[in-house]
C-alpha positions, 0 to 999 in steps of 0.5 A: 716517862721514857727516862723512868722506863730506862731507869727501871730497866737498869734497876731490874738488870742490876738486881738480877746481876746482884742476885745471880752474884749472890747465888754464885757466891753462896754456891761456891761457899758450899763447895758445889759450883754452878754445875753442881747447882744445875745438877741438883736442879735437874735432879730435883726436876727429874726426880718425880719422873724417875720415881714414876718410871721406876714404879712402872718398871717395877710393876711391869716386872712384877706383872711379868713374873706373875705371868711366868708363874701363871704359865708354869702353873698352867703347864703343871696343871696340864701335866697333872691332868694328863697324869690323873687321866693315865691313873684313871685309865690304869685304875679302870684296867686294874679294876676290870682285871680284878673283876675278871679274876674274881669271876674266873675264880668263882667259875673254877670253884663252880667246876670243881664243886660239880665235877662235871665235864665242862667247856669254857665259853664267852658270850660274844653276842645277843639276838637283836630281836630276843635280847634278854632271852638268848645269847651267842657263845664262842664255842661250837661243834668242833669244841664238843658242844651239842644241842640241848646241853646245859649252860651255867655260870658260877651262880647257877643255871643259865639255859640250854644250847638250842643251835650249834655251828662249828665255832659258835652256839646259841643258848636259850636262856632260862627265863625264855618261855620256850625253855623247859628243863627238869627241876626239883625242890632241893629240900623236899625232892618234889620234881617238876619242870622249870620254864620261863615266866612272862613276869620279867626275869623270873621262872615258873616251876610247873607240874608240882602237885597241889599237895606237894611240900613246897615253901617260900625260899626253897632252893630249886635245882636241876633234876637231870630228867628229860634233857641233857642238863645234868642233875644238881645245878642250882636254879634259884629260890621259890619266891611265891606260891599260888594254890587254887582249890580246883587246880591239880598243880601249884603255881610256883614262881622262882627267882633265878640266881643268875643275873641275865643282864650280866652274862660273860663267862659261861660253861657248857655242861656235859652230862655224865654217861652214868647220870640218870 
């Protein structure tokens, strides 16, 4: 048994040497040598590892490139957002300047049309307890403003001055019930008194006779009677007429031309000496 094992081992060793010799002869025959064979063997073993490593490197490279591009896009986006914000602000400023220019242009046209002496003023405040019925303007006694003077903008009559300080004045708006100014119907020349109404931003034309000629959409203007407000300034249009059989006067609702929620530039209008 031991002899058989020794013979078997000898046979195996002989077979290994034979195969190795044959491999060497074959490699030498192809001109590569033993080291070439080992090199090829190593390359064959390392090829999958190299391919995997190359894929990883390529993937990381692409990811890094995407990251850099994304960072660049974010930076450009921030720049565009800042530029857009600047443009929005500039656009708002230009719109405000354009709106102010249009208002001033209308105010100039108003002054040229009526040809009265006027004092330009800005609304700088409102009475907290009387928000929609009086405003404070930045002109006072040193500017020539006096109590009972009329106040208007390019749309028409706003109200009248009720209190004057050296540098500011308080203006009672036309829609306040305490404001009473002489008025007339432009078409028929019927005269009365315009007063503030309780129904929102409207007025009543009082003391118009029951049989007087007044129609819906008639224009109402100042009459110049009974106050320092000059004649002919537009007030508004007749919105409704109520006639009770036994009443002496008509009940005439007037819608003012002025938007009292948007008062900015105003004129204090002086009454000419020759105006009756």
